[in-house]
C-alpha positions as CSV (number, residue, x, y, z in Angstrom):
1,M,0.0,0.0,0.0
2,R,2.8,2.4,0.9
3,S,4.3,2.6,-2.6
4,R,0.8,3.2,-4.1
5,V,0.1,6.0,-1.6
6,L,3.5,7.7,-2.3
7,A,3.2,7.5,-6.0
8,T,-0.4,8.7,-6.1
9,M,0.3,11.6,-3.7
10,T,3.3,12.6,-5.8
11,L,1.1,12.9,-8.9
12,V,-1.5,14.8,-7.0
13,L,1.1,17.3,-5.9
14,A,2.7,17.6,-9.3
15,T,-0.6,18.2,-11.2
16,S,-2.1,20.6,-8.7
17,G,-1.7,24.3,-9.5
18,A,-1.0,27.1,-7.0
19,A,-2.6,29.8,-9.2
20,M,-6.1,28.3,-8.6
21,L,-5.5,28.4,-4.8
22,A,-4.8,32.1,-4.9
23,Q,-8.0,32.5,-6.9
24,A,-6.1,34.1,-9.8
25,P,-7.7,33.7,-13.2
26,Q,-6.1,31.5,-15.8
27,T,-5.1,33.0,-19.1
28,A,-5.9,30.7,-22.0
29,P,-2.9,29.9,-24.1
30,A,-3.1,30.2,-27.9
31,A,-5.7,27.7,-29.3
32,Q,-4.1,24.3,-29.7
33,N,-5.3,20.7,-29.9
34,F,-3.7,17.3,-29.5
35,E,-2.3,16.1,-32.8
36,V,-3.3,12.5,-32.0
37,A,-5.2,11.0,-29.1
38,S,-6.4,7.5,-28.0
39,V,-9.0,6.9,-25.3
40,K,-9.7,3.3,-24.1
41,P,-11.3,1.6,-21.0
42,S,-8.6,0.7,-18.4
43,N,-7.6,-2.9,-17.9
44,P,-9.8,-4.2,-15.1
45,N,-6.9,-6.5,-14.0
46,P,-3.8,-4.4,-14.2
47,T,-0.3,-5.8,-13.6
48,G,2.7,-4.4,-11.8
49,P,3.1,-2.7,-8.4
50,L,1.7,0.6,-9.8
51,G,-0.6,-0.8,-12.4
52,A,-3.8,0.2,-10.5
53,T,-2.4,3.6,-9.5
54,P,-4.4,6.4,-11.1
55,M,-2.0,8.8,-12.9
56,V,-2.5,11.8,-15.1
57,L,0.8,13.0,-16.6
58,P,0.8,16.1,-18.8
59,A,4.4,16.9,-19.8
60,L,6.8,17.4,-22.7
61,G,3.9,17.7,-25.2
62,R,2.4,14.3,-24.3
63,L,-0.5,13.4,-22.0
64,T,-0.5,10.0,-20.4
65,A,-3.4,9.0,-18.2
66,Q,-3.7,5.6,-16.5
67,N,-6.6,4.1,-14.7
68,V,-8.4,7.5,-14.2
69,T,-12.0,8.5,-14.0
70,L,-13.6,11.4,-15.9
71,R,-13.7,13.2,-12.6
72,M,-9.9,13.1,-12.3
73,L,-9.5,14.2,-15.9
74,V,-11.8,17.2,-15.3
75,M,-9.9,18.1,-12.1
76,T,-6.6,18.1,-14.1
77,A,-8.0,19.9,-17.1
78,Y,-9.7,22.7,-15.1
79,N,-7.2,22.8,-12.3
80,R,-9.9,22.1,-9.6
81,Q,-10.1,20.1,-6.4
82,P,-13.0,17.6,-5.9
83,F,-15.0,20.0,-3.8
84,E,-14.8,22.7,-6.5
85,I,-16.7,20.6,-9.1
86,I,-20.5,20.5,-9.0
87,G,-22.6,17.9,-10.8
88,G,-21.3,15.1,-13.0
89,T,-22.7,11.8,-14.4
90,P,-23.6,8.6,-12.5
91,W,-20.5,6.9,-13.9
92,W,-17.9,9.7,-13.9
93,N,-16.3,8.6,-10.6
94,Q,-16.5,4.8,-11.5
95,N,-15.5,4.1,-15.1
96,K,-11.7,4.1,-15.6
97,F,-9.8,5.1,-18.7
98,D,-6.4,5.1,-20.3
99,I,-5.5,8.0,-22.5
100,T,-2.4,8.8,-24.6
101,A,-2.3,12.0,-26.5
102,K,0.5,13.9,-28.4
103,A,0.7,17.6,-29.1
104,E,2.3,19.0,-32.2
105,D,4.5,21.1,-29.9
106,G,6.8,18.8,-27.9
107,S,7.7,21.6,-25.4
108,A,4.1,22.4,-24.4
109,N,3.9,23.2,-20.7
110,L,1.4,22.2,-18.0
111,D,-1.0,25.2,-18.6
112,Q,-1.0,24.5,-22.4
113,M,-1.6,20.8,-21.8
114,R,-4.5,21.6,-19.5
115,F,-6.3,23.5,-22.2
116,M,-5.7,20.8,-24.8
117,L,-7.1,18.3,-22.3
118,R,-10.3,20.4,-22.1
119,G,-10.6,20.2,-25.8
120,L,-10.2,16.4,-25.7
121,L,-12.8,16.1,-23.0
122,A,-15.3,18.2,-25.0
123,D,-14.6,16.2,-28.2
124,R,-14.4,12.6,-26.9
125,F,-16.5,12.8,-23.7
126,K,-18.9,15.5,-25.0
127,L,-18.2,17.3,-21.8
128,K,-20.2,20.5,-21.1
129,A,-19.3,22.6,-18.1
130,H,-19.3,26.2,-17.0
131,P,-17.8,28.2,-14.1
132,E,-19.9,29.9,-11.4
133,T,-19.1,31.9,-8.3
134,R,-20.8,30.5,-5.1
135,E,-20.8,31.2,-1.4
136,V,-18.9,28.3,0.2
137,P,-17.1,27.3,3.4
138,I,-13.5,28.4,3.3
139,Y,-10.4,28.4,5.6
140,N,-8.1,31.3,6.2
141,L,-4.6,30.1,7.2
142,V,-3.5,32.3,10.0
143,L,-0.9,32.4,12.8
144,A,-1.9,30.5,15.9
145,R,0.0,32.7,18.4
146,S,-0.4,36.4,19.0
147,D,3.3,36.8,19.2
148,G,3.8,35.2,15.8
149,K,6.0,32.4,17.0
150,L,6.0,29.4,14.7
151,G,5.9,25.8,15.7
152,P,8.9,23.4,16.2
153,K,8.5,22.0,12.7
154,M,8.4,25.2,10.7
155,K,11.1,27.8,10.2
156,A,12.3,30.4,7.7
157,S,14.6,28.8,5.2
158,T,18.0,29.9,4.0
159,D,17.5,28.2,0.6
160,T,16.8,30.2,-2.5
161,C,14.6,28.0,-4.7
162,P,12.6,28.2,-7.9
163,D,8.9,29.1,-7.5
164,F,6.3,26.5,-7.1
165,K,5.2,26.4,-10.7
166,E,8.8,25.9,-12.0
167,Q,9.4,23.0,-9.5
168,Q,6.0,21.5,-10.5
169,Q,7.0,21.5,-14.2
170,K,10.3,19.8,-13.3
171,M,8.5,17.1,-11.4
172,L,6.2,16.3,-14.3
173,E,9.0,16.2,-16.8
174,A,11.1,13.9,-14.5
175,I,8.2,11.5,-14.3
176,A,7.6,11.7,-18.1
177,K,11.2,10.8,-18.8
178,G,11.9,8.2,-16.2
179,G,8.7,7.2,-14.3
180,V,7.9,7.9,-10.6
181,S,11.3,6.5,-9.5
182,A,13.1,9.2,-11.5
183,L,11.7,11.8,-9.0
184,Q,14.1,10.6,-6.3
185,S,16.8,13.0,-7.3
186,L,14.3,15.9,-6.9
187,L,12.4,14.7,-3.9
188,G,15.3,13.8,-1.7
189,K,16.0,10.7,0.4
190,P,14.4,10.0,3.8
191,G,16.4,11.9,6.4
192,E,18.2,14.0,3.8
193,N,18.2,17.8,4.2
194,K,18.4,18.6,0.5
195,P,17.8,22.2,-0.6
196,C,14.6,22.9,-2.5
197,S,13.2,19.4,-2.0
198,I,10.0,17.6,-0.8
199,T,10.7,14.4,1.1
200,Q,8.0,11.9,1.9
201,I,8.3,10.4,5.4
202,P,6.6,6.9,5.5
203,P,4.5,5.8,8.5
204,T,6.2,4.1,11.4
205,P,4.6,2.0,14.3
206,D,5.0,5.1,16.5
207,N,3.6,7.6,14.0
208,L,0.7,6.3,12.0
209,A,0.9,9.1,9.5
210,L,2.5,9.9,6.2
211,G,4.8,12.9,6.5
212,F,6.1,15.5,4.1
213,K,9.3,17.4,4.8
214,A,9.7,20.5,2.6
215,T,12.8,22.6,2.4
216,G,13.0,26.0,0.8
217,Q,9.3,26.0,-0.2
218,S,6.9,28.9,-0.4
219,L,3.6,28.9,1.5
220,E,1.9,28.1,-1.8
221,L,2.9,24.5,-1.4
222,L,1.6,24.3,2.1
223,V,-1.7,25.9,1.0
224,T,-2.0,23.4,-1.8
225,L,-1.6,20.5,0.6
226,L,-4.0,21.9,3.1
227,T,-6.6,22.6,0.5
228,Q,-6.5,19.0,-0.7
229,L,-6.5,17.6,2.8
230,S,-9.2,19.8,4.3
231,G,-11.6,19.7,1.4
232,R,-12.1,23.5,1.4
233,P,-10.4,26.5,-0.3
234,V,-7.6,27.7,1.8
235,A,-6.3,31.3,1.6
236,N,-3.0,32.4,3.0
237,K,-3.6,35.1,5.6
238,T,-0.4,34.5,7.7
239,G,1.5,37.4,6.3
240,L,4.5,35.1,6.0
241,T,6.7,35.7,2.9
242,G,9.8,33.9,1.6
243,P,10.7,30.2,1.6
244,Y,10.2,28.0,4.6
245,D,11.3,24.6,5.9
246,F,8.4,22.6,7.4
247,E,7.1,19.1,8.1
248,L,3.4,18.1,7.9
249,S,2.0,14.8,9.0
250,V,-1.2,13.4,7.6
251,S,-3.1,10.4,9.1
252,L,-3.6,7.4,6.9
253,Q,-7.4,7.7,7.5
254,T,-7.3,11.2,6.1
255,L,-5.5,10.1,3.0
256,A,-7.8,7.2,2.5
257,A,-10.8,9.5,2.7
258,L,-9.2,11.9,0.2
259,Y,-8.7,9.1,-2.4
260,Q,-12.2,7.6,-1.7
261,E,-13.5,10.9,-3.0
262,L,-11.7,10.1,-6.3
263,G,-13.1,6.6,-6.5
264,V,-9.8,5.0,-5.3
265,T,-9.8,2.6,-2.4
266,L,-6.6,2.5,-0.3
267,P,-6.5,-0.7,1.8
268,L,-5.7,0.1,5.4
269,P,-4.6,-2.5,8.0
270,P,-7.5,-3.8,10.2
271,N,-8.0,-2.1,13.6
272,L,-5.7,0.8,12.6
273,P,-5.6,3.3,15.5
274,E,-6.7,6.8,14.6
275,G,-3.8,9.0,13.4
276,P,-3.1,12.6,14.3
277,A,-5.9,15.2,13.6
278,L,-5.0,17.6,10.8
279,M,-6.0,20.7,12.8
280,T,-4.0,19.6,15.8
281,T,-0.9,18.9,13.7
282,I,-1.1,22.3,12.0
283,Q,-1.3,24.1,15.2
284,E,1.2,22.1,17.4
285,D,3.8,21.5,14.7
286,L,3.6,24.5,12.5
287,G,2.2,27.2,14.8
288,L,-0.6,27.9,12.3
289,K,-4.3,27.3,12.3
290,L,-7.2,27.1,9.9
291,D,-9.9,29.7,10.6
292,S,-13.3,28.7,9.3
293,Q,-15.2,31.3,7.2
294,R,-17.6,31.6,4.3
295,G,-16.9,33.5,1.2
296,P,-17.3,33.6,-2.6
297,H,-15.3,31.0,-4.6
298,D,-15.2,29.8,-8.2
299,V,-16.6,26.4,-8.9
300,L,-17.1,24.4,-12.1
301,V,-20.6,23.1,-12.9
302,V,-20.6,20.0,-15.0
303,E,-23.8,19.9,-17.1
304,S,-23.4,16.7,-19.1
305,A,-21.0,14.1,-20.5
306,E,-21.1,10.9,-22.5
307,L,-19.1,7.7,-22.5
308,P,-16.4,7.9,-25.2
309,T,-16.1,5.5,-28.1
310,P,-12.9,3.5,-27.6
311,D,-10.2,3.8,-30.3
């Protein structure tokens, strides 16, 4: 189970954009479509350790999707989290697909690939969707202490690192060239304090949680993680600027619930004790807290879609 969790979480991180979390509008690249594309039902009996792992990989002018639902494809194409998509079809979180597509431009970046994927979904899945602004529950990420002191697992970093989007692009290209294992040089090894890296800390008998150790990262990465894990839009209201080093622990139950939302079942050991609560971890380890509010937020309303004809 651990390798599946690590691989899936890596892809979630890589294909999640920070611009959406800041509620900045996306500027559409010049109109472009995939040169060739193939859409097929996934193998119901996949082989290999990661054969059943859902992956959407848009990089280097190619899009490869494995064992993914239409819901996952919509999330990638429109840069949305599950809670930001309203509607859908009865089958869109159940039927799994494999997609391979190639752009004419082999250097197409993530934003360009997202817009090409939108065109593919409209063409092959007859997807119809539109954006709306609705009043929804949100979280403001704020300092937990009045004196501004941070927790023991968060501190200002001395590293000077590329911004989130540039690192995100490098992660995707590394996976496209050499698979998930090729990310090791970027992510860092367990226990290693590598500048500008994100290290995954596997669960132990004493700590039933999956950990992420980030060095030289902006608050955008933390906001991305908290948005995914909390199921609400998170806005950075800490006033903190510059890169930070931090560690965030996530219970296995929280991760399982996150993937269940995507139609993916992660097998957990029987009688697994409850892991650390996210709110407690944020406050005790990072010195931050999530303040519950309501406010306007952009959502995507899915009107209709059809099962594609395999080719």
